[in-house]
C-alpha positions in Angstrom: 218.7 175.3 -5.9 221.9 176.0 -4.0 224.8 173.7 -5.2 225.9 171.1 -2.6 229.6 170.8 -1.6 230.5 168.0 0.8 232.8 169.4 3.5 233.7 168.8 7.1 235.8 170.1 9.9 239.6 170.0 9.4 241.3 166.6 9.1 243.3 165.4 12.0 241.8 167.8 14.6 242.7 167.2 18.2 239.3 165.4 18.8 239.9 163.0 15.9 243.5 162.1 14.8 243.8 161.4 11.1 243.5 157.8 9.8 244.5 156.3 6.5 241.1 157.1 5.0 241.5 160.7 6.0 244.4 161.4 3.7 243.0 163.7 1.0 243.8 163.9 -2.7 245.3 167.2 -3.7 243.6 168.8 -6.6 245.3 171.7 -8.5 242.5 173.9 -9.9 244.8 175.6 -12.5 245.8 175.2 -16.1 249.2 176.9 -15.4 252.2 174.7 -16.4 254.4 176.7 -14.0 252.1 175.9 -11.0 252.2 172.3 -12.0 256.0 172.4 -12.2 256.4 174.1 -8.8 254.0 171.8 -7.0 255.8 168.8 -8.6 259.2 170.2 -7.4 257.8 170.4 -3.9 257.2 166.7 -4.1 253.4 166.6 -4.0 251.2 164.0 -5.8 248.2 165.7 -7.2 245.5 165.8 -9.9 245.2 168.8 -12.2 241.6 169.7 -12.8 241.3 173.3 -14.1 238.6 175.4 -12.5 235.6 176.2 -14.7 235.6 179.8 -13.3 236.2 182.3 -16.1 239.1 184.2 -14.6 239.1 187.8 -15.9 242.4 188.4 -17.7 242.6 192.0 -16.4 241.8 192.7 -12.7 239.2 195.3 -11.8 240.4 198.6 -10.5 240.6 198.1 -6.7 241.9 199.8 -3.6 242.7 196.3 -2.2 244.3 194.1 -4.8 245.1 191.5 -2.2 241.4 191.1 -1.4 240.7 190.9 -5.1 243.2 188.2 -5.7 241.8 186.2 -2.7 238.3 186.6 -4.1 239.3 185.3 -7.5 241.2 182.3 -6.0 238.2 181.5 -3.8 235.9 181.6 -6.8 238.2 179.2 -8.7 238.2 176.7 -5.8 234.5 176.9 -5.0 233.4 176.7 -8.7 235.5 173.6 -9.2 234.1 171.9 -6.1 230.5 172.0 -7.5 231.6 171.2 -11.1 230.8 168.1 -13.1 234.5 167.7 -13.9 235.5 167.5 -10.3 232.7 165.0 -9.6 233.9 162.8 -12.4 237.6 163.0 -11.9 238.2 163.1 -8.2 239.0 159.8 -6.4 235.8 158.0 -5.4 235.2 158.0 -1.7 238.3 160.0 -0.9 238.5 163.4 0.7 240.1 166.1 -1.3 241.9 169.5 -0.9 241.4 171.9 -3.8 244.3 174.3 -4.4 243.4 177.5 -6.3 245.6 180.5 -6.8 245.4 183.9 -8.5 248.2 186.4 -9.3 247.9 190.1 -9.8 250.7 192.6 -10.7 250.7 196.1 -9.2 252.6 198.7 -11.1 254.4 201.4 -9.1 251.6 203.9 -9.9 249.0 201.5 -8.5 247.7 200.2 -11.8 246.6 196.6 -11.5 247.9 194.3 -14.3 246.8 190.8 -15.1 247.5 188.3 -17.9 247.7 189.9 -21.3 245.2 188.6 -23.9 247.0 190.0 -27.0 250.3 191.5 -28.1 249.1 195.1 -27.7 248.0 194.6 -24.1 251.3 192.7 -23.5 253.3 195.6 -24.7 251.3 198.1 -22.6 251.7 195.8 -19.5 255.5 195.5 -19.9 256.0 199.2 -20.6 254.1 200.0 -17.3 256.7 198.1 -15.3 259.9 198.6 -17.3 262.7 200.6 -15.5 260.7 200.6 -12.3 259.6 198.4 -9.5 256.3 196.5 -9.3 254.7 194.2 -6.7 253.3 190.8 -7.4 250.6 189.4 -5.1 249.6 185.7 -5.3 246.6 184.5 -3.3 246.0 180.8 -2.5 242.8 179.2 -1.3 242.8 175.6 0.0 239.3 174.2 0.1 238.8 170.9 2.0 236.1 168.7 0.4 235.0 165.4 2.0 232.7 162.8 0.6 229.2 162.1 1.9 228.9 165.1 4.1 226.7 167.5 2.1 226.7 171.1 3.2 225.1 174.0 1.3 227.7 176.1 -0.5 226.4 179.2 1.2 227.5 177.7 4.5 231.1 177.0 3.6 232.2 180.3 5.0 230.9 179.2 8.4 232.9 176.0 8.4 236.5 175.5 9.2 237.1 173.9 5.8 239.2 176.6 4.1 242.6 178.1 4.4 243.4 181.3 2.5 246.6 183.3 2.4 248.6 185.7 0.3 252.2 186.5 -0.4 253.7 189.7 -2.0 257.0 190.0 -3.7 258.6 193.2 -5.0 260.4 193.1 -8.3 262.8 195.7 -9.6 263.0 195.7 -13.4 265.6 197.8 -15.2 265.4 199.1 -18.8 265.1 196.5 -21.5 266.8 197.0 -24.9 264.0 197.6 -27.5 265.1 194.7 -29.7 265.0 192.3 -26.8 261.5 193.6 -25.8 260.2 193.3 -29.4 261.6 189.7 -29.7 259.8 188.8 -26.5 256.5 190.2 -27.8 256.9 188.6 -31.3 257.8 185.2 -29.9 254.6 185.3 -27.8 256.6 184.7 -24.6 254.1 186.8 -22.8 251.2 184.4 -23.3 249.7 183.1 -20.0 252.0 185.2 -17.9 250.8 187.6 -15.2 252.6 190.9 -16.0 253.6 189.6 -19.4 256.8 187.8 -18.5 258.2 184.7 -16.8 260.5 185.7 -14.0 262.5 182.4 -14.0 263.0 182.5 -17.8 264.0 186.1 -18.3 266.5 186.0 -15.4 268.2 182.7 -16.4 268.5 182.6 -20.1 271.6 180.7 -21.2 272.6 183.6 -23.3 273.6 186.5 -20.9 272.7 189.0 -23.7 269.1 187.9 -23.6 268.7 188.1 -19.8 266.6 190.9 -18.4 267.8 193.2 -15.6 265.2 191.9 -13.2 265.9 191.6 -9.5 263.8 190.4 -6.6 263.8 192.3 -3.4 265.9 190.6 -0.8 264.0 188.1 1.3 261.0 187.8 -1.1 259.9 184.6 -2.7 260.5 184.3 -6.5 257.9 181.6 -6.8 255.3 184.1 -5.7 256.0 186.0 -8.8 255.5 182.9 -10.9 252.2 182.0 -9.3 252.7 179.8 -6.2 254.2 180.9 -2.8 256.2 177.8 -2.2 257.7 179.0 1.1 254.3 179.3 2.8 252.4 176.6 1.0 253.7 173.5 2.7 252.7 174.5 6.2 249.2 175.3 5.1 248.8 172.0 3.2 250.1 170.2 6.3 247.3 171.7 8.3 245.0 169.9 5.9 246.9 166.6 6.2 248.6 166.9 2.8 252.3 166.2 2.7 255.0 165.8 0.0 256.7 162.5 -0.6 259.6 162.1 1.9 262.0 161.5 -0.9 260.9 164.5 -2.9 263.2 167.3 -4.0 262.4 170.8 -2.8 261.6 173.7 -5.1 264.0 176.6 -4.3 262.3 180.0 -4.2 
């Protein structure tokens, strides 16, 4: 039997302005501490309910990594929407917007790199991007889910209930001294990081000797590298009637 996902047309459409009962709960379908931090810095109130989708740590070889990242983000959102955890933890009787994201690193030779699962893969991943440039694509899917409006999951694609977008950032990484690289690997600083490193951490270490020669291409968003395109996200959330607190601080990309 096809799982049922309650959805509807976008909130606050011209034919029906949003009411207080329309304001949806924002659900982050991710275990990533960095995405939690960025969404919090943007000022949003949200619930964190990780998606049950088993995200492959290494992306498949593909001629279109952007489409692959979007597909993975969409699977995360949709699998959460039909999950028991979502049903049990979402606010009762309140609409929701599920935010799911996926990040893929593209080496200069076109090799797709994901999140390392062990130290050997982490070293291979980092050596692929050292002393070279690489691109980071982050895809985001926002899935609107409303209570008491069951629609077959197979029909979601025919409804105006989803917003999907991507952002790409180019990173230039210089040579890393071998002792610094080995310390990074031995300290397991690569765990849970697409590409095997945390852009914010390696570029802002209090000790200048431990900073990596990593630079973002001018005009690109650093938060795209760390897993959430914070420049583009607010306008898309606003289209689904999700807004930050007026008094919130803003995450600087």
